[in-house]
Backbone and ligand atoms as CSV (ligand in chain L), in Angstrom:
chain,resi,resn,atom,element,x,y,z
A,1,UNK,N,N,24.284,11.426,-2.849
A,1,UNK,CA,C,24.312,10.205,-2.040
A,1,UNK,C,C,25.672,9.519,-2.158
A,2,UNK,N,N,26.089,8.909,-1.076
A,2,UNK,CA,C,27.296,8.080,-1.149
A,2,UNK,C,C,26.908,6.729,-1.734
A,3,UNK,N,N,27.895,5.937,-2.055
A,3,UNK,CA,C,27.630,4.613,-2.619
A,3,UNK,C,C,26.821,3.748,-1.631
A,4,UNK,N,N,27.182,3.826,-0.370
A,4,UNK,CA,C,26.490,3.032,0.653
A,4,UNK,C,C,25.024,3.437,0.745
A,5,UNK,N,N,24.784,4.759,0.755
A,5,UNK,CA,C,23.410,5.258,0.822
A,5,UNK,C,C,22.621,4.755,-0.371
A,6,UNK,N,N,23.268,4.758,-1.528
A,6,UNK,CA,C,22.623,4.346,-2.758
A,6,UNK,C,C,22.151,2.895,-2.651
A,7,UNK,N,N,23.012,2.037,-2.131
A,7,UNK,CA,C,22.662,0.620,-1.984
A,7,UNK,C,C,21.474,0.459,-1.042
A,8,UNK,N,N,21.505,1.194,0.054
A,8,UNK,CA,C,20.411,1.116,1.031
A,8,UNK,C,C,19.111,1.629,0.410
A,9,UNK,N,N,19.219,2.699,-0.344
A,9,UNK,CA,C,18.031,3.265,-0.984
A,9,UNK,C,C,17.423,2.274,-1.972
A,10,UNK,N,N,18.254,1.694,-2.811
A,10,UNK,CA,C,17.745,0.776,-3.835
A,10,UNK,C,C,17.099,-0.456,-3.209
A,11,UNK,N,N,17.706,-0.921,-2.140
A,11,UNK,CA,C,17.131,-2.066,-1.427
A,11,UNK,C,C,15.741,-1.698,-0.870
A,12,UNK,N,N,15.663,-0.511,-0.283
A,12,UNK,CA,C,14.402,-0.053,0.303
A,12,UNK,C,C,13.350,0.194,-0.783
A,13,UNK,N,N,13.781,0.733,-1.904
A,13,UNK,CA,C,12.858,0.997,-3.017
A,13,UNK,C,C,12.237,-0.313,-3.512
A,14,UNK,N,N,13.070,-1.309,-3.721
A,14,UNK,CA,C,12.575,-2.607,-4.198
A,14,UNK,C,C,11.631,-3.229,-3.160
A,15,UNK,N,N,12.033,-3.131,-1.902
A,15,UNK,CA,C,11.209,-3.671,-0.812
A,15,UNK,C,C,9.807,-3.043,-0.842
A,16,UNK,N,N,9.786,-1.723,-0.953
A,16,UNK,CA,C,8.494,-1.029,-0.912
A,16,UNK,C,C,7.673,-1.287,-2.171
A,17,UNK,N,N,8.327,-1.421,-3.295
A,17,UNK,CA,C,7.588,-1.755,-4.516
A,17,UNK,C,C,6.925,-3.125,-4.350
A,18,UNK,N,N,7.704,-4.089,-3.940
A,18,UNK,CA,C,7.159,-5.443,-3.762
A,18,UNK,C,C,6.043,-5.450,-2.715
A,19,UNK,N,N,6.184,-4.619,-1.690
A,19,UNK,CA,C,5.175,-4.555,-0.623
A,19,UNK,C,C,3.819,-4.107,-1.166
A,20,UNK,N,N,3.843,-3.266,-2.188
A,20,UNK,CA,C,2.568,-2.823,-2.772
A,20,UNK,C,C,1.914,-3.947,-3.567
A,21,UNK,N,N,2.711,-4.759,-4.212
A,21,UNK,CA,C,2.159,-5.928,-4.927
A,21,UNK,C,C,1.570,-6.907,-3.900
A,22,UNK,N,N,2.303,-7.103,-2.805
A,22,UNK,CA,C,1.779,-7.940,-1.712
A,22,UNK,C,C,0.469,-7.353,-1.199
A,23,UNK,N,N,0.454,-6.040,-1.054
A,23,UNK,CA,C,-0.708,-5.350,-0.503
A,23,UNK,C,C,-1.938,-5.528,-1.377
A,24,UNK,N,N,-1.729,-5.454,-2.666
A,24,UNK,CA,C,-2.862,-5.647,-3.582
A,24,UNK,C,C,-3.455,-7.054,-3.383
A,25,UNK,N,N,-2.587,-8.048,-3.317
A,25,UNK,CA,C,-3.054,-9.435,-3.132
A,25,UNK,C,C,-3.691,-9.618,-1.759
A,26,UNK,N,N,-3.117,-8.940,-0.770
A,26,UNK,CA,C,-3.636,-9.013,0.606
A,26,UNK,C,C,-5.082,-8.511,0.658
A,27,UNK,N,N,-5.331,-7.312,0.127
A,27,UNK,CA,C,-6.685,-6.755,0.164
A,27,UNK,C,C,-7.640,-7.574,-0.707
A,28,UNK,N,N,-7.148,-8.056,-1.837
A,28,UNK,CA,C,-8.002,-8.879,-2.714
A,28,UNK,C,C,-8.411,-10.162,-2.007
A,29,UNK,N,N,-7.462,-10.784,-1.312
A,29,UNK,CA,C,-7.763,-12.026,-0.589
A,29,UNK,C,C,-8.734,-11.753,0.554
A,30,UNK,N,N,-8.563,-10.605,1.216
A,30,UNK,CA,C,-9.468,-10.267,2.320
A,30,UNK,C,C,-10.891,-10.027,1.822
A,31,UNK,N,N,-11.014,-9.539,0.595
A,31,UNK,CA,C,-12.346,-9.278,0.033
A,31,UNK,C,C,-13.183,-10.551,0.033
A,32,UNK,N,N,-12.528,-11.694,-0.078
A,32,UNK,CA,C,-13.261,-12.970,-0.081
A,32,UNK,C,C,-13.735,-13.365,1.319
A,33,UNK,N,N,-13.252,-12.660,2.345
A,33,UNK,CA,C,-13.558,-13.041,3.731
A,33,UNK,C,C,-14.726,-12.259,4.316
A,34,UNK,N,N,-15.154,-11.227,3.615
A,34,UNK,CA,C,-16.253,-10.408,4.130
A,34,UNK,C,C,-17.519,-10.696,3.334
A,35,UNK,N,N,-18.625,-10.840,4.043
A,35,UNK,CA,C,-19.890,-11.193,3.397
A,35,UNK,C,C,-20.596,-9.976,2.796
A,36,UNK,N,N,-20.388,-8.822,3.432
A,36,UNK,CA,C,-21.106,-7.625,3.016
A,36,UNK,C,C,-20.571,-7.101,1.668
A,37,UNK,N,N,-21.486,-6.906,0.732
A,37,UNK,CA,C,-21.081,-6.501,-0.622
A,37,UNK,C,C,-20.351,-5.159,-0.623
A,38,UNK,N,N,-20.825,-4.225,0.200
A,38,UNK,CA,C,-20.199,-2.902,0.242
A,38,UNK,C,C,-18.766,-2.992,0.792
A,39,UNK,N,N,-18.570,-3.841,1.789
A,39,UNK,CA,C,-17.228,-4.019,2.366
A,39,UNK,C,C,-16.292,-4.689,1.357
A,40,UNK,N,N,-16.819,-5.640,0.637
A,40,UNK,CA,C,-16.012,-6.309,-0.408
A,40,UNK,C,C,-15.602,-5.304,-1.488
A,41,UNK,N,N,-16.546,-4.441,-1.820
A,41,UNK,CA,C,-16.284,-3.410,-2.833
A,41,UNK,C,C,-15.176,-2.463,-2.354
A,42,UNK,N,N,-15.234,-2.106,-1.071
A,42,UNK,CA,C,-14.219,-1.214,-0.501
A,42,UNK,C,C,-12.846,-1.891,-0.497
A,43,UNK,N,N,-12.825,-3.179,-0.213
A,43,UNK,CA,C,-11.548,-3.898,-0.234
A,43,UNK,C,C,-10.979,-3.973,-1.652
A,44,UNK,N,N,-11.857,-4.070,-2.614
A,44,UNK,CA,C,-11.420,-4.058,-4.013
A,44,UNK,C,C,-10.781,-2.706,-4.353
A,45,UNK,N,N,-11.368,-1.637,-3.799
A,45,UNK,CA,C,-10.796,-0.300,-4.002
A,45,UNK,C,C,-9.433,-0.179,-3.316
A,46,UNK,N,N,-9.315,-0.735,-2.117
A,46,UNK,CA,C,-8.027,-0.701,-1.407
A,46,UNK,C,C,-6.960,-1.447,-2.222
A,47,UNK,N,N,-7.357,-2.571,-2.798
A,47,UNK,CA,C,-6.427,-3.331,-3.643
A,47,UNK,C,C,-6.000,-2.497,-4.853
A,48,UNK,N,N,-6.956,-1.779,-5.418
A,48,UNK,CA,C,-6.644,-0.942,-6.592
A,48,UNK,C,C,-5.685,0.191,-6.228
A,49,UNK,N,N,-5.844,0.738,-5.022
A,49,UNK,CA,C,-4.925,1.795,-4.565
A,49,UNK,C,C,-3.506,1.228,-4.431
A,50,UNK,N,N,-3.400,0.014,-3.919
A,50,UNK,CA,C,-2.090,-0.624,-3.785
A,50,UNK,C,C,-1.437,-0.825,-5.159
A,51,UNK,N,N,-2.247,-1.268,-6.111
A,51,UNK,CA,C,-1.722,-1.466,-7.471
A,51,UNK,C,C,-1.260,-0.144,-8.073
A,52,UNK,N,N,-2.064,0.907,-7.834
A,52,UNK,CA,C,-1.697,2.209,-8.367
A,52,UNK,C,C,-0.396,2.704,-7.733
A,53,UNK,N,N,-0.255,2.461,-6.433
A,53,UNK,CA,C,0.976,2.861,-5.737
A,53,UNK,C,C,2.172,2.109,-6.338
A,54,UNK,N,N,1.988,0.823,-6.602
A,54,UNK,CA,C,3.057,0.024,-7.210
A,54,UNK,C,C,3.399,0.565,-8.601
A,55,UNK,N,N,2.354,0.846,-9.383
A,55,UNK,CA,C,2.565,1.355,-10.754
A,55,UNK,C,C,3.300,2.690,-10.740
A,56,UNK,N,N,3.048,3.478,-9.700
A,56,UNK,CA,C,3.671,4.800,-9.590
A,56,UNK,C,C,5.193,4.699,-9.437
A,57,UNK,N,N,5.643,3.688,-8.703
A,57,UNK,CA,C,7.101,3.580,-8.478
A,57,UNK,C,C,7.786,2.577,-9.417
A,58,UNK,N,N,6.989,1.856,-10.189
A,58,UNK,CA,C,7.602,0.871,-11.103
A,58,UNK,C,C,8.651,1.502,-12.040
A,59,UNK,N,N,8.395,2.713,-12.577
A,59,UNK,CA,C,9.434,3.315,-13.430
A,59,UNK,C,C,10.762,3.519,-12.695
A,60,UNK,N,N,10.699,3.785,-11.402
A,60,UNK,CA,C,11.940,3.954,-10.629
A,60,UNK,C,C,12.659,2.608,-10.485
A,61,UNK,N,N,11.865,1.579,-10.234
A,61,UNK,CA,C,12.415,0.219,-10.093
A,61,UNK,C,C,13.167,-0.148,-11.371
A,62,UNK,N,N,12.533,0.112,-12.499
A,62,UNK,CA,C,13.134,-0.227,-13.797
A,62,UNK,C,C,14.358,0.653,-14.090
A,63,UNK,N,N,14.211,1.934,-13.804
A,63,UNK,CA,C,15.301,2.886,-14.072
A,63,UNK,C,C,16.581,2.491,-13.337
A,64,UNK,N,N,16.409,2.000,-12.123
A,64,UNK,CA,C,17.577,1.623,-11.312
A,64,UNK,C,C,18.020,0.180,-11.556
A,65,UNK,N,N,17.367,-0.485,-12.510
A,65,UNK,CA,C,17.775,-1.847,-12.860
A,65,UNK,C,C,17.454,-2.885,-11.803
A,66,UNK,N,N,16.442,-2.588,-10.987
A,66,UNK,CA,C,16.059,-3.540,-9.940
A,66,UNK,C,C,15.118,-4.591,-10.527
A,67,UNK,N,N,15.202,-5.796,-10.001
A,67,UNK,CA,C,14.361,-6.880,-10.519
A,67,UNK,C,C,13.500,-7.453,-9.385
A,68,UNK,N,N,12.222,-7.101,-9.380
A,68,UNK,CA,C,11.331,-7.636,-8.342
A,68,UNK,C,C,11.125,-9.131,-8.524
A,69,UNK,N,N,10.745,-9.778,-7.438
A,69,UNK,CA,C,10.381,-11.188,-7.546
A,69,UNK,C,C,9.127,-11.325,-8.420
A,70,UNK,N,N,8.945,-12.509,-8.950
A,70,UNK,CA,C,7.803,-12.767,-9.820
A,70,UNK,C,C,6.489,-12.436,-9.093
A,71,UNK,N,N,5.559,-11.830,-9.816
A,71,UNK,CA,C,4.288,-11.422,-9.184
A,71,UNK,C,C,3.504,-12.604,-8.619
A,72,UNK,N,N,3.632,-13.758,-9.240
A,72,UNK,CA,C,2.932,-14.943,-8.729
A,72,UNK,C,C,3.415,-15.265,-7.314
A,73,UNK,N,N,4.713,-15.142,-7.118
A,73,UNK,CA,C,5.320,-15.395,-5.806
A,73,UNK,C,C,4.840,-14.327,-4.816
A,74,UNK,N,N,4.904,-13.074,-5.243
A,74,UNK,CA,C,4.532,-11.969,-4.356
A,74,UNK,C,C,3.050,-12.041,-3.977
A,75,UNK,N,N,2.218,-12.381,-4.932
A,75,UNK,CA,C,0.775,-12.449,-4.663
A,75,UNK,C,C,0.446,-13.563,-3.664
A,76,UNK,N,N,1.165,-14.667,-3.771
A,76,UNK,CA,C,0.942,-15.775,-2.820
A,76,UNK,C,C,1.322,-15.337,-1.407
A,77,UNK,N,N,2.426,-14.606,-1.294
A,77,UNK,CA,C,2.852,-14.107,0.023
A,77,UNK,C,C,1.813,-13.119,0.559
A,78,UNK,N,N,1.338,-12.239,-0.309
A,78,UNK,CA,C,0.349,-11.233,0.087
A,78,UNK,C,C,-0.929,-11.867,0.605
A,79,UNK,N,N,-1.384,-12.898,-0.076
A,79,UNK,CA,C,-2.617,-13.579,0.342
A,79,UNK,C,C,-2.422,-14.253,1.699
A,80,UNK,N,N,-1.220,-14.795,1.914
A,80,UNK,CA,C,-0.936,-15.451,3.198
A,80,UNK,C,C,-0.897,-14.466,4.357
A,81,UNK,N,N,-0.522,-13.223,4.058
A,81,UNK,CA,C,-0.426,-12.198,5.107
A,81,UNK,C,C,-1.782,-11.888,5.738
A,82,UNK,N,N,-2.851,-12.281,5.087
A,82,UNK,CA,C,-4.179,-12.016,5.658
A,82,UNK,C,C,-4.348,-12.739,6.994
A,83,UNK,N,N,-3.772,-13.952,7.100
A,83,UNK,CA,C,-3.742,-14.725,8.348
A,83,UNK,C,C,-4.918,-14.463,9.275
A,84,UNK,N,N,-4.633,-14.000,10.500
A,84,UNK,CA,C,-5.698,-13.772,11.490
A,84,UNK,C,C,-6.664,-12.660,11.081
A,85,UNK,N,N,-6.254,-11.815,10.147
A,85,UNK,CA,C,-7.111,-10.698,9.739
A,85,UNK,C,C,-8.368,-11.191,9.030
A,86,UNK,N,N,-8.321,-12.442,8.585
A,86,UNK,CA,C,-9.469,-13.021,7.886
A,86,UNK,C,C,-10.686,-13.113,8.796
A,87,UNK,N,N,-10.452,-13.068,10.097
A,87,UNK,CA,C,-11.572,-13.202,11.052
A,87,UNK,C,C,-11.948,-11.868,11.698
A,88,UNK,N,N,-11.333,-10.799,11.254
A,88,UNK,CA,C,-11.697,-9.466,11.765
A,88,UNK,C,C,-13.128,-9.124,11.377
A,89,UNK,N,N,-13.788,-8.371,12.264
A,89,UNK,CA,C,-15.016,-7.691,11.836
A,89,UNK,C,C,-14.539,-6.484,11.016
A,90,UNK,N,N,-15.464,-5.879,10.295
A,90,UNK,CA,C,-15.088,-4.709,9.495
A,90,UNK,C,C,-14.528,-3.605,10.386
A,91,UNK,N,N,-15.196,-3.409,11.510
A,91,UNK,CA,C,-14.777,-2.377,12.465
A,91,UNK,C,C,-13.357,-2.662,12.993
A,92,UNK,N,N,-13.117,-3.916,13.321
A,92,UNK,CA,C,-11.777,-4.301,13.806
A,92,UNK,C,C,-10.730,-4.043,12.733
A,93,UNK,N,N,-11.097,-4.342,11.503
A,93,UNK,CA,C,-10.142,-4.156,10.415
A,93,UNK,C,C,-9.827,-2.674,10.198
A,94,UNK,N,N,-10.859,-1.838,10.239
A,94,UNK,CA,C,-10.637,-0.401,10.064
A,94,UNK,C,C,-9.779,0.158,11.216
A,95,UNK,N,N,-10.033,-0.328,12.412
A,95,UNK,CA,C,-9.235,0.111,13.563
A,95,UNK,C,C,-7.781,-0.340,13.399
A,96,UNK,N,N,-7.610,-1.570,12.917
A,96,UNK,CA,C,-6.267,-2.104,12.654
A,96,UNK,C,C,-5.487,-1.155,11.723
A,97,UNK,N,N,-6.163,-0.680,10.685
A,97,UNK,CA,C,-5.501,0.225,9.735
A,97,UNK,C,C,-5.089,1.526,10.423
A,98,UNK,N,N,-6.014,2.100,11.202
A,98,UNK,CA,C,-5.693,3.398,11.820
A,98,UNK,C,C,-4.598,3.279,12.879
A,99,UNK,N,N,-4.478,2.097,13.482
A,99,UNK,CA,C,-3.462,1.907,14.530
A,99,UNK,C,C,-2.103,1.519,13.927
A,100,UNK,N,N,-2.120,0.613,12.947
A,100,UNK,CA,C,-0.871,0.030,12.435
A,100,UNK,C,C,-0.250,0.785,11.250
A,101,UNK,N,N,-1.060,1.405,10.419
A,101,UNK,CA,C,-0.517,1.962,9.175
A,101,UNK,C,C,0.305,3.243,9.337
A,102,UNK,N,N,0.078,4.033,10.381
A,102,UNK,CA,C,0.951,5.204,10.536
A,102,UNK,C,C,2.442,4.845,10.594
A,103,UNK,N,N,2.769,3.654,11.085
A,103,UNK,CA,C,4.180,3.233,11.105
A,103,UNK,C,C,4.700,3.030,9.674
A,104,UNK,N,N,3.837,2.544,8.804
A,104,UNK,CA,C,4.221,2.390,7.392
A,104,UNK,C,C,4.480,3.760,6.773
A,105,UNK,N,N,3.644,4.695,7.185
A,105,UNK,CA,C,3.804,6.059,6.676
A,105,UNK,C,C,5.198,6.594,7.048
A,106,UNK,N,N,5.630,6.315,8.253
A,106,UNK,CA,C,6.980,6.709,8.677
A,106,UNK,C,C,8.029,6.083,7.766
A,107,UNK,N,N,7.817,4.808,7.390
A,107,UNK,CA,C,8.771,4.121,6.507
A,107,UNK,C,C,8.843,4.793,5.136
A,108,UNK,N,N,7.687,5.228,4.643
A,108,UNK,CA,C,7.671,5.889,3.329
A,108,UNK,C,C,8.395,7.235,3.395
A,109,UNK,N,N,8.214,7.941,4.493
A,109,UNK,CA,C,8.929,9.212,4.642
A,109,UNK,C,C,10.433,8.966,4.719
A,110,UNK,N,N,10.809,7.882,5.372
A,110,UNK,CA,C,12.238,7.537,5.464
A,110,UNK,C,C,12.798,7.218,4.080
A,111,UNK,N,N,11.994,6.530,3.272
A,111,UNK,CA,C,12.417,6.218,1.902
A,111,UNK,C,C,12.650,7.498,1.101
A,112,UNK,N,N,11.750,8.454,1.252
A,112,UNK,CA,C,11.902,9.745,0.558
A,112,UNK,C,C,13.210,10.422,0.949
A,113,UNK,N,N,13.547,10.331,2.233
A,113,UNK,CA,C,14.763,11.004,2.726
A,113,UNK,C,C,16.021,10.412,2.107
A,114,UNK,N,N,15.958,9.116,1.742
A,114,UNK,CA,C,17.126,8.444,1.163
A,114,UNK,C,C,17.255,8.686,-0.341
A,115,UNK,N,N,16.167,9.164,-0.939
A,115,UNK,CA,C,16.057,9.139,-2.403
A,115,UNK,C,C,16.782,10.291,-3.099
A,116,UNK,N,N,17.221,10.040,-4.331
A,116,UNK,CA,C,17.725,11.146,-5.152
A,116,UNK,C,C,16.558,12.037,-5.567
A,117,UNK,N,N,16.875,13.275,-5.802
A,117,UNK,CA,C,15.873,14.297,-6.150
A,117,UNK,C,C,14.919,13.838,-7.266
A,118,UNK,N,N,15.480,13.210,-8.279
A,118,UNK,CA,C,14.685,12.810,-9.452
A,118,UNK,C,C,13.571,11.820,-9.115
A,119,UNK,N,N,13.723,11.116,-8.015
A,119,UNK,CA,C,12.750,10.068,-7.673
A,119,UNK,C,C,11.640,10.581,-6.762
A,120,UNK,N,N,11.784,11.822,-6.308
A,120,UNK,CA,C,10.897,12.290,-5.237
A,120,UNK,C,C,9.423,12.412,-5.606
A,121,UNK,N,N,9.130,12.845,-6.814
A,121,UNK,CA,C,7.719,13.028,-7.181
A,121,UNK,C,C,6.972,11.694,-7.090
A,122,UNK,N,N,7.547,10.661,-7.663
A,122,UNK,CA,C,6.909,9.337,-7.625
A,122,UNK,C,C,6.826,8.822,-6.185
A,123,UNK,N,N,7.870,9.061,-5.420
A,123,UNK,CA,C,7.870,8.545,-4.047
A,123,UNK,C,C,6.873,9.282,-3.154
A,124,UNK,N,N,6.697,10.561,-3.417
A,124,UNK,CA,C,5.697,11.311,-2.642
A,124,UNK,C,C,4.293,10.807,-2.966
A,125,UNK,N,N,4.113,10.431,-4.204
A,125,UNK,CA,C,2.824,9.845,-4.623
A,125,UNK,C,C,2.631,8.479,-3.939
A,126,UNK,N,N,3.720,7.745,-3.821
A,126,UNK,CA,C,3.669,6.463,-3.100
A,126,UNK,C,C,3.301,6.709,-1.634
A,127,UNK,N,N,3.980,7.646,-1.008
A,127,UNK,CA,C,3.701,7.983,0.390
A,127,UNK,C,C,2.235,8.378,0.563
A,128,UNK,N,N,1.741,9.133,-0.398
A,128,UNK,CA,C,0.372,9.649,-0.275
A,128,UNK,C,C,-0.666,8.523,-0.234
A,129,UNK,N,N,-0.364,7.403,-0.872
A,129,UNK,CA,C,-1.364,6.318,-0.867
A,129,UNK,C,C,-1.608,5.819,0.558
A,130,UNK,N,N,-0.565,5.894,1.399
A,130,UNK,CA,C,-0.722,5.448,2.789
A,130,UNK,C,C,-1.587,6.447,3.566
A,131,UNK,N,N,-1.413,7.721,3.261
A,131,UNK,CA,C,-2.249,8.761,3.875
A,131,UNK,C,C,-3.718,8.508,3.527
A,132,UNK,N,N,-3.925,8.157,2.280
A,132,UNK,CA,C,-5.269,7.904,1.762
A,132,UNK,C,C,-5.915,6.688,2.445
A,133,UNK,N,N,-5.147,5.632,2.629
A,133,UNK,CA,C,-5.678,4.430,3.289
A,133,UNK,C,C,-6.105,4.741,4.726
A,134,UNK,N,N,-5.275,5.492,5.424
A,134,UNK,CA,C,-5.580,5.837,6.823
A,134,UNK,C,C,-6.789,6.770,6.884
A,135,UNK,N,N,-6.835,7.726,5.982
A,135,UNK,CA,C,-7.959,8.665,5.908
A,135,UNK,C,C,-9.263,7.892,5.691
A,136,UNK,N,N,-9.220,6.948,4.762
A,136,UNK,CA,C,-10.400,6.114,4.477
A,136,UNK,C,C,-10.868,5.384,5.742
A,137,UNK,N,N,-9.939,4.729,6.429
A,137,UNK,CA,C,-10.308,3.932,7.607
A,137,UNK,C,C,-10.866,4.831,8.716
A,138,UNK,N,N,-10.286,5.998,8.888
A,138,UNK,CA,C,-10.796,6.939,9.896
A,138,UNK,C,C,-12.218,7.370,9.548
A,139,UNK,N,N,-12.448,7.596,8.262
A,139,UNK,CA,C,-13.794,7.988,7.817
A,139,UNK,C,C,-14.788,6.842,8.021
A,140,UNK,N,N,-14.346,5.628,7.784
A,140,UNK,CA,C,-15.210,4.459,8.004
A,140,UNK,C,C,-15.628,4.375,9.466
A,141,UNK,N,N,-14.665,4.562,10.352
A,141,UNK,CA,C,-14.941,4.486,11.788
A,141,UNK,C,C,-15.915,5.590,12.203
A,142,UNK,N,N,-15.805,6.734,11.529
A,142,UNK,CA,C,-16.684,7.873,11.830
A,142,UNK,C,C,-18.019,7.788,11.073
A,143,UNK,N,N,-18.232,6.660,10.379
A,143,UNK,CA,C,-19.465,6.464,9.579
A,143,UNK,C,C,-19.671,7.543,8.521
A,144,UNK,N,N,-18.584,8.020,7.967
A,144,UNK,CA,C,-18.657,9.026,6.902
A,144,UNK,C,C,-19.205,8.356,5.634
A,145,UNK,N,N,-20.330,8.857,5.100
A,145,UNK,CA,C,-20.881,8.236,3.888
A,145,UNK,C,C,-19.973,8.406,2.661
A,146,UNK,N,N,-19.058,9.368,2.730
A,146,UNK,CA,C,-18.112,9.592,1.624
A,146,UNK,C,C,-16.733,9.000,1.914
A,147,UNK,N,N,-16.706,7.934,2.703
A,147,UNK,CA,C,-15.419,7.369,3.130
A,147,UNK,C,C,-14.504,6.957,1.973
A,148,UNK,N,N,-15.110,6.540,0.867
A,148,UNK,CA,C,-14.270,6.061,-0.255
A,148,UNK,C,C,-13.715,7.201,-1.104
A,149,UNK,N,N,-14.141,8.419,-0.821
A,149,UNK,CA,C,-13.705,9.546,-1.638
A,149,UNK,C,C,-12.180,9.661,-1.756
A,150,UNK,N,N,-11.426,9.531,-0.646
A,150,UNK,CA,C,-9.958,9.628,-0.778
A,150,UNK,C,C,-9.385,8.538,-1.695
A,151,UNK,N,N,-9.983,7.350,-1.632
A,151,UNK,CA,C,-9.515,6.242,-2.472
A,151,UNK,C,C,-9.805,6.555,-3.942
A,152,UNK,N,N,-11.015,7.050,-4.186
A,152,UNK,CA,C,-11.406,7.345,-5.568
A,152,UNK,C,C,-10.551,8.463,-6.149
A,153,UNK,N,N,-10.266,9.468,-5.326
A,153,UNK,CA,C,-9.410,10.567,-5.796
A,153,UNK,C,C,-8.021,10.058,-6.152
A,154,UNK,N,N,-7.508,9.154,-5.320
A,154,UNK,CA,C,-6.160,8.629,-5.593
A,154,UNK,C,C,-6.127,7.872,-6.913
A,155,UNK,N,N,-7.240,7.237,-7.236
A,155,UNK,CA,C,-7.304,6.402,-8.442
A,155,UNK,C,C,-7.647,7.199,-9.706
A,156,UNK,N,N,-7.966,8.483,-9.528
A,156,UNK,CA,C,-8.325,9.307,-10.706
A,156,UNK,C,C,-7.130,9.528,-11.593
L,1,FE2,FE,FE,0.446,0.057,0.296
């Protein structure tokens, strides 16, 4: 990598790490908006996947000497991101994931392309969490009784 590429990569790495902390808070906050116990449980699992994704890349963040914003700050931002999503039906929310999240997946692939070889294993694991979220939502829409299986596998 050139020096310029390195700067862009590190900026993107920190951004994506912080986004997972936001994501955990986002799903946790949304869990309070759904009345159905099973849906709340699924949102708790989604939050756990976000935390796991963050934990997966945290060693890279530290290795490169990056300093994320305080988690209290990030969690407040994440909870605010729920905004209009707080009024989604479960079906609307699952559709939202299948429509909007593939673009995030593209961003993760772009991050991998910028990365040094040593960082790739962790970043591929980060990318995979987005695949898992989309897979889950597609299964929910299809009324798959094993919809949480991809989430549970990711958390193993
Ligand atoms: Fe995420």
